[in-house]
C-alpha positions in Angstrom: 9.2 54.1 39.2 12.6 55.5 39.4 15.8 53.4 39.8 16.2 54.7 43.3 12.9 53.0 44.3 13.8 49.6 42.9 15.6 47.1 45.0 19.2 47.0 43.8 19.1 43.2 43.2 15.8 43.1 41.4 17.0 43.1 37.8 20.0 40.9 38.5 17.9 37.9 39.4 15.7 37.9 36.4 16.8 35.0 34.1 17.6 35.8 30.4 14.7 33.6 29.2 12.0 35.8 30.8 10.0 37.9 28.4 11.6 41.2 27.8 9.8 44.5 28.0 9.8 44.9 24.1 7.7 41.7 23.8 10.4 39.4 22.4 10.4 35.9 24.0 13.6 34.0 23.3 12.3 30.8 25.1 9.1 30.7 23.1 10.9 31.1 19.8 13.5 28.5 20.8 10.9 26.0 21.9 8.9 26.5 18.7 11.9 25.9 16.4 13.0 22.9 18.6 9.5 21.3 18.5 9.2 21.7 14.7 12.7 20.2 14.3 11.9 17.3 16.6 8.6 16.5 14.7 10.4 16.6 11.4 13.2 14.3 12.6 10.7 11.9 14.1 8.8 11.8 10.8 12.0 11.2 8.8 13.0 8.4 11.2 9.5 6.8 11.0 9.6 6.8 7.1 13.2 5.5 7.1 12.2 2.7 9.5 9.3 1.7 7.3 11.5 1.6 4.2 14.0 -0.8 5.6 12.2 -4.0 4.2 12.1 -2.4 0.8 15.8 -1.5 0.9 16.7 -5.1 2.0 14.6 -6.6 -0.8 16.0 -4.2 -3.4 19.6 -4.8 -2.5 19.2 -8.6 -2.7 17.1 -8.4 -5.9 14.4 -10.3 -4.2 11.8 -12.0 -6.4 8.9 -10.9 -4.1 10.0 -7.2 -4.1 6.5 -6.0 -4.9 5.0 -8.1 -2.1 7.5 -6.5 0.3 6.6 -3.1 -0.9 2.9 -3.7 -0.5 3.4 -5.0 3.1 5.5 -2.0 4.0 2.9 0.4 2.7 0.1 -1.5 4.5 2.2 -1.2 7.7 2.8 2.5 7.1 -0.9 3.4 6.5 -2.5 1.1 9.0 0.0 1.4 11.8 -0.1 -2.3 12.1 3.3 -3.7 13.1 2.4 -7.2 11.9 2.6 -6.1 8.3 6.0 -4.6 8.8 7.3 -7.7 10.6 5.9 -9.8 7.7 7.7 -7.5 5.2 11.0 -7.9 7.0 10.6 -11.7 7.1 9.7 -11.9 3.4 12.6 -9.5 2.5 15.1 -11.3 4.7 14.5 -14.9 3.6 14.5 -16.4 0.1 11.7 -18.8 -0.3 12.8 -22.1 -2.0 11.7 -22.3 -5.6 9.8 -25.6 -5.7 8.7 -25.0 -9.3 12.2 -25.1 -10.7 12.8 -28.8 -10.2 9.4 -29.6 -11.6 10.1 -27.4 -14.6 13.4 -29.2 -15.1 11.6 -32.6 -15.0 9.0 -31.4 -17.5 11.7 -30.0 -19.8 13.6 -33.3 -19.7 10.4 -35.3 -20.4 9.6 -32.9 -23.2 13.0 -33.3 -24.8 12.7 -37.1 -24.6 9.4 -36.8 -26.4 11.0 -34.8 -29.1 13.7 -37.5 -29.6 11.0 -40.1 -30.2 9.7 -38.1 -33.1 13.0 -38.2 -34.9 13.3 -42.0 -34.8 11.0 -43.9 -37.2 8.3 -45.9 -35.4 8.6 -49.6 -35.5 6.5 -51.4 -38.1 3.2 -52.7 -36.8 1.3 -55.5 -38.4 -1.4 -54.0 -40.5 -5.0 -54.6 -39.7 -6.9 -56.4 -42.4 -9.3 -54.2 -44.1 -12.9 -55.1 -45.0 -11.9 -55.6 -48.7 -9.1 -58.0 -47.8 -11.3 -60.2 -45.7 -13.8 -60.7 -48.6 
């Protein structure tokens, strides 16, 4: 086909993203790169979201840090949001230490018991032995 046979407006209306005659396809290449970047960014966001409970627990030096990490991993691998919510709740709140007052009471009683050992015991009347009774 010679240029005289083509309509004068034919090449002007073809958009730039249409496949060229040499086989290069700009739109396909752009969409491939765009799709790969979006998938990588979604993955990074997903992993960042799942690490939030661990970051919270680590920053506050939480006593149940390992429990928070296990719950976050379970949420990551099972895709169960309940584990992630539990991890956030455990990381966000400090549970009261009910054993500390009991330990303090036990230590106080133990120290009282040690004080009794330092003081001599009061004299008790001796029991008569079998030889004294005869």
